[in-house]
C-alpha positions in Angstrom: -8.8 2.2 6.0 -12.3 3.5 5.4 -13.8 0.3 6.9 -11.6 0.8 10.2 -12.9 4.4 10.3 -16.3 3.2 10.2 -15.9 0.8 12.8 -14.1 2.7 15.3 -15.0 6.4 14.6 -11.4 7.4 14.7 -9.6 10.2 12.9 -8.1 9.4 9.7 -4.6 10.7 8.6 -3.7 10.4 5.0 0.2 9.9 4.6 0.1 10.9 1.1 -1.0 14.4 2.4 2.0 16.2 3.7 0.1 18.3 6.2 -1.8 15.0 7.7 1.5 13.3 7.6 3.2 15.8 9.6 0.3 16.1 11.9 0.3 12.3 12.8 3.9 12.5 13.5 3.4 15.0 16.2 0.7 12.9 18.1 1.2 10.5 20.8 -1.5 7.7 19.8 -2.9 5.5 22.7 -3.9 3.2 19.9 -3.4 3.4 16.2 -4.3 1.4 13.0 -1.7 1.6 9.8 -3.2 0.6 6.6 -1.0 0.2 3.4 -0.4 -1.7 0.0 2.3 -4.0 -0.4 4.8 -2.8 -3.0 6.8 -5.7 -5.0 6.8 -7.9 -1.6 8.2 -5.0 0.5 7.2 -2.4 3.0 6.7 1.0 0.7 9.5 3.6 1.8 6.9 6.2 2.8 5.7 3.7 5.5 9.2 2.7 6.4 10.1 6.4 7.2 6.8 7.0 8.8 7.2 4.1 11.3 10.5 5.5 12.6 8.6 8.5 14.0 5.3 6.9 14.9 4.3 6.8 18.5 1.5 4.5 19.1 1.4 2.4 22.4 -0.9 -0.1 20.7 -0.6 -0.4 16.9 -2.8 -2.6 14.4 -1.1 -3.0 10.9 -3.1 -3.9 7.8 -1.5 -4.9 4.5 -3.4 -5.0 1.3 -2.0 -7.4 -1.4 -2.8 -8.0 -5.2 -3.5 -11.6 -4.7 0.0 -12.6 -5.6 2.6 -12.9 -3.0 2.7 -10.4 0.1 6.2 -11.4 1.4 6.9 -11.0 4.8 6.0 -7.2 5.5 4.1 -7.5 8.6 6.7 -9.7 10.3 9.5 -6.9 9.0 7.4 -4.4 10.6 7.2 -6.2 14.0 10.9 -6.3 13.8 11.6 -2.8 13.4 8.7 -1.0 15.3 9.7 -0.3 18.9 7.7 2.5 19.9 4.8 0.1 21.4 3.5 -3.2 20.7 1.7 -4.6 17.6 -1.6 -6.1 18.9 -3.3 -7.4 15.5 -2.4 -7.4 12.1 -3.6 -9.0 8.6 -3.1 -9.3 5.0 -6.0 -8.4 2.8 -6.2 -9.7 -0.6 -7.6 -6.7 -2.9 -7.2 -5.5 -6.5 -3.9 -5.9 -8.2 -2.6 -2.9 -9.7 -1.9 -4.4 -12.9 -5.2 -6.3 -13.5 -8.7 -5.4 -14.6 -10.8 -6.8 -12.0 -13.1 -5.9 -9.4 -11.8 -4.5 -6.0 -13.0 -6.5 -2.8 -16.0 -4.6 -1.4 -16.5 -6.6 1.8 -14.4 -6.4 4.7 -16.3 -8.2 7.4 -13.4 -10.8 8.3 -11.5 -7.8 9.7 -14.3 -7.4 12.3 -12.1 -9.6 14.7 -9.3 -7.3 14.1 -11.3 -4.3 14.9 -12.5 -5.8 18.2 -8.9 -6.8 19.1 -7.9 -3.3 18.4 -10.6 -1.9 20.7 -10.3 -4.4 23.6 -9.5 -3.2 27.0 -6.2 -5.5 27.4 -5.3 -6.3 23.9 -1.9 -7.8 24.6 0.7 -8.3 21.7 0.6 -10.7 18.7 3.2 -12.9 17.2 3.5 -12.7 13.5 5.3 -15.5 11.6 7.8 -15.1 8.9 6.4 -16.1 5.8 7.7 -16.6 2.1 9.4 -13.6 0.3 10.8 -14.4 -3.1 14.8 -14.0 -2.5 15.1 -11.3 -5.4 12.3 -9.3 -4.0 14.7 -6.5 -2.6 16.5 -6.1 -5.8 15.8 -3.3 -8.1 12.2 -2.8 -7.2 11.7 0.4 -9.0 13.8 -0.7 -12.0 11.5 -3.9 -12.4 8.3 -1.6 -12.2 9.8 0.6 -15.1 10.9 -2.3 -17.1 7.5 -4.3 -16.7 5.2 -1.7 -17.4 5.2 1.2 -20.3 3.5 4.2 -19.8 2.3 6.3 -23.0 0.4 9.5 -23.6 -1.7 10.4 -26.6 -0.8 13.9 -27.2 -4.2 14.5 -29.0 -6.0 13.9 -25.8 -3.7 15.6 -23.4 -4.8 19.2 -22.4 -1.6 20.0 -20.2 -3.8 20.3 -17.2 -0.9 19.1 -15.1 -2.7 16.7 -12.9 -0.7 13.8 -13.4 2.3 15.9 -12.0 0.1 17.0 -9.1 -1.2 13.4 -8.4 2.4 11.9 -8.4 3.9 11.4 -5.0 7.6 11.0 -6.5 7.8 13.5 -9.1 7.8 10.5 -11.7 6.1 12.3 -14.6 6.5 15.6 -16.4 4.8 17.0 -19.1 2.7 13.9 -19.5 5.9 11.7 -19.7 7.2 9.3 -17.0 10.8 9.7 -15.8 13.2 7.7 -13.6 11.5 8.5 -10.6 8.3 6.5 -11.7 7.4 3.4 -9.8 4.7 2.7 -12.0 1.8 3.1 -9.3 -0.6 4.3 -12.2 -2.0 6.8 -9.9 -1.1 9.3 -13.1 -3.0 7.0 -15.4 -6.0 6.4 -13.3 -6.6 10.2 -12.6 -6.0 11.4 -16.2 -9.1 13.6 -16.9 -8.9 12.9 -20.5 -7.6 9.2 -20.8 -4.4 10.7 -22.4 -2.4 8.4 -20.3 -2.3 4.7 -20.9 -0.1 1.6 -19.4 0.9 -1.3 -21.2 2.3 -4.4 -19.5 5.1 -6.1 -21.1 5.5 -9.6 -21.6 7.5 -10.6 -18.2 4.6 -9.1 -16.4 2.0 -10.5 -18.5 3.5 -14.1 -17.7 3.7 -13.4 -14.2 0.2 -12.3 -14.1 -1.0 -15.7 -15.2 -0.1 -17.2 -12.0 -3.1 -18.5 -10.0 -4.2 -15.8 -7.8 -4.2 -16.0 -3.7 -7.3 -15.0 -2.2 -6.6 -15.7 1.3 -7.2 -13.4 4.1 -4.3 -13.8 6.8 -5.6 -12.5 10.4 -3.3 -12.4 13.4 -5.1 -11.4 16.7 
């Protein structure tokens, strides 16, 4: 998202911030770029809800994925977005939430997407259906809870409430994850004292041993 802001000079709307998300809903865009992470080979629910209200004549969609499988989220978005045309799209391999690895820092392969987004007569793009695990839609949040355990070291917890403020889903209370938690690890990442830790259970550890995929898939 920061890369597109740098290249286009356009305003940025953070959908995690309620005021900015609300403002974007009441704006009619000639062109817009939507950037989001793939969640369990699916479009995140917040993005699905946003797309129903988005009013952009020309839309570019960029999905980041954790080098495993991105499903067919771009295809699914093109099938449901009716307010305008999708003129460019891309799958970008970035850092997996549950792997300790360096995040991608060079986004130059997206320059052609920027150019298409800014072109005078962009024209729509056809996004082909890609592979999606047949079980990807079943119990997404439940699978996350079963595969990742979040623990709290009470000796380090200072009851600052930052984990609760950072969580978008009401998934943690008094330092303890509840049934609303989707294991995005935002609370763990933002804990100022390191009191929160995550632990990958065996099914996830086996899954993460799969050979990663670092391919960029660009549709222009």
